[in-house]
KEVEX-461249 format. One record per residue (C-alpha): x, y, z; residue in three letters. Coordinates in steps of 0.25 Angstrom, whole numbers, plus 5000, padded with zeros to 4 digits. Layout:
BEGIN
XYZala;...
***
This chain:
BEGIN
500050015000met;501150095003arg;501950064991arg;500550094982asp;500250214990gln;501650264984val;501350224970thr;499950294971asp;500550424976thr;501650424965cys;500550404955arg;499750504960ala;500650624960asn;501450574949ser;501750714945ala;502450754959val;503050624963ser;503650574950arg;504150714946lys;505450634945arg;505350544934arg;506750474936val;507550464949leu;509050494949thr;510050424958pro;509950564966asn;508550524971asp;508950404978leu;509750454989lys;508950394998his;508750244993leu;509650165002val;510150044997val;510349905003asp;510949804993glu;511049695001asp;509549695005his;509049754991glu;508349864999leu;508250014996ile;507850115007tyr;507350265004cys;507550335017tyr;506650435021val;507250535031pro;506450535047lys;505650405041val;506550305050ala;507950315039cys;508950315049thr;508550175056asn;508250135040trp;509650185037lys;510050115048arg;509549985044leu;509949995029met;511450015035met;511249875042val;510749825029leu;511749885019thr;512949865030gly;513149705028arg;513449675043gly;513849805048lys;512749835055tyr;511749745062ser;510949845071asp;510349975063pro;510350055077met;511850035079glu;511950125066ile;512150275071pro;510850355064ala;511950455058asn;512750335052glu;511350295046ala;511350425039his;512750415033val;512550405018ser;513650315016ala;513050225023asn;512150185015leu;511850155000lys;510850234992thr;510150214979leu;510850344971asn;512250284973gln;512050164962tyr;512050174947ser;510650194940ile;510550044936pro;510949994950glu;509850104957ile;508650044947asn;509149894950his;509049934965arg;507650004964leu;507049894956lys;507549774965ser;507649824979tyr;506749844990met;506549974991lys;505750055004phe;505550185012leu;505150225024phe;504050345024val;503450435036arg;502350535037glu;502750665029pro;502650775040phe;503050675052glu;504350645044arg;504550805042leu;504350835054val;505250725059ser;506350795050ala;506050925056tyr;506350885071arg;507550805066asn;508250915057lys;507751045064phe;507451025077thr;508650945083gln;509951035086lys;510950935080tyr;510450945066asn;511151055063thr;511451025048ser;509951035046phe;509851165053his;510951225045lys;510451175031arg;508851185032tyr;508651255045gly;509351395041thr;508651375028lys;507351355034ile;507451465044ile;507951565034lys;506751535025arg;505651515034gln;505951605047arg;505751745046lys;506651845054asn;507551695057ala;508651735069thr;510151725062gln;510251605072glu;509051535066ala;509651565052leu;510951505055arg;510751375063lys;509451325057gly;509051265069asp;507651305074asp;506751285061val;505351265065lys;504451165058phe;503651275051glu;504851325045glu;505251205040phe;503951165034val;503951305028ala;505351265022tyr;504751135016leu;503551195009ile;504351325003asp;504451284988pro;505851344989his;506451234998thr;506051124988gln;506751214976arg;508051234983glu;508351084987glu;507750964990pro;507150935005phe;508050875014asn;507950725014glu;507350735029his;506050805024trp;506050775009gln;504950695004thr;504850545004val;504550544990tyr;505750644986ser;506750554994leu;506250414991cys;505450434976his;504550324980pro;503750364966cys;504950324958his;505550214968ile;504550094970his;504750064985tyr;504449934989asp;504049995004leu;503650095010val;503850095026gly;503350195034lys;503850265046tyr;502450245054glu;502650085053thr;504250095052leu;504549985060glu;503649875054glu;503949925040asp;505449935042ser;505549775046asn;504649745035tyr;505649815026val;506749745034leu;506049615032gln;505849635017leu;507349655015ala;507549515022gly;508249585036val;507049575045gly;507749465053ser;508849535058tyr;508549695056leu;507449765061lys;507049915060phe;507549995073pro;506350015082thr;506650145089tyr;505650225097ala;506250385094lys;505550465104ser;505850585095thr;505050535082arg;504250625075thr;502650585078thr;501350625071asp;501050715083glu;502450775082met;502150805067thr;500750865071thr;501350965079glu;502351015070phe;501351035060phe;500351115069gln;501251245064asn;501251225051ile;500151305044ser;499151235035ser;499751305023glu;501151245026his;500651115028gln;500051095017thr;501151145008gln;502051045016leu;501050925014tyr;501150954999glu;502650935001val;502550805007tyr;501250765001lys;501850654992leu;502550585004asp;501150585011phe;500250525000leu;501350434996met;501650375009phe;500250385013asn;500150485024tyr;498950555026ser;498950705027val;499250725043pro;497950765051ser;498650885057tyr;498950955044leu;498051075041lys;498051075025leu;497651195019glu;
***
C-alpha cells in the first residue's frame, strides 16, 4: 500500500514530481550501498538516519563491527565510512538500482522539520549551522537585529526559520540543506522504485523487517533507544502555534508532496487559508 501510494502520487503530480526527466549521479548522494547484502538505503536526516547508518556500517564492515551502538554517532556521519551510489559508473548504478533491494524511512514532514530546527538551531554546540544558516536567516528575516545576533546566528526563532523556508529567494539561491530538504528531492521516489517504505512511527518493526528480508535478522536488530528528547506530535503542535495561517499554508505547499506521497494527513493543528 505504501509503495502504491508513492506511485499514485507521482502519477497524479507528474508535472511537479518528474520535473527532472533523468537522474544524474549527483542526485544519488543519499543512496547508501551495501554490496555484500545487495541493499540500497536512502537516508533522510531526522528519520533515524544515524542508527540506520550505523547498521549499514555493520553490514558493509565485513566483521569490523558487530554492535551498531558501539559506533559513535559522529563516526556514522563520516562520508568515507559508507559508499554511496554516486560513486559508481553509470552501468554499475543501473545494475544496482535494478537488482538490489531499495528502501527508505520517512516521517511526518512537519515533525521532521521541528526536529531539524530543534537540533540545528536550539543546541549551543551547532555553531557551524548557526554561522552557515542562522546568520543568513536572521539577516533576512529579523528587523533591527543586533550586531551580535547577526554575527552569531545562534538564536533563530522557529517563525524566522519558517519564513526563510517559504521565501522564494531561498530555493533560488541554493538547494535546501539535507536536514530540511523534502524526501522526494533527497531520494527521488518518482524515479527510483523503492521496494520498501519504512515509517518513523513504526520504526522498530519496519527496520527489523528490512533486516529480516536482508537475511541478517537472526543476528542484527534495530537499536532500541528511548530518546527522551525526541520531537513529538505535541511538540510540533506547540511550535506551529505562533505561525500565521498564511505562512502555514505556504509551508504546507513546500512539503505537500511528502505529505501526499507518504500518506500523512494535513495536521489537525494547521489553520490553512
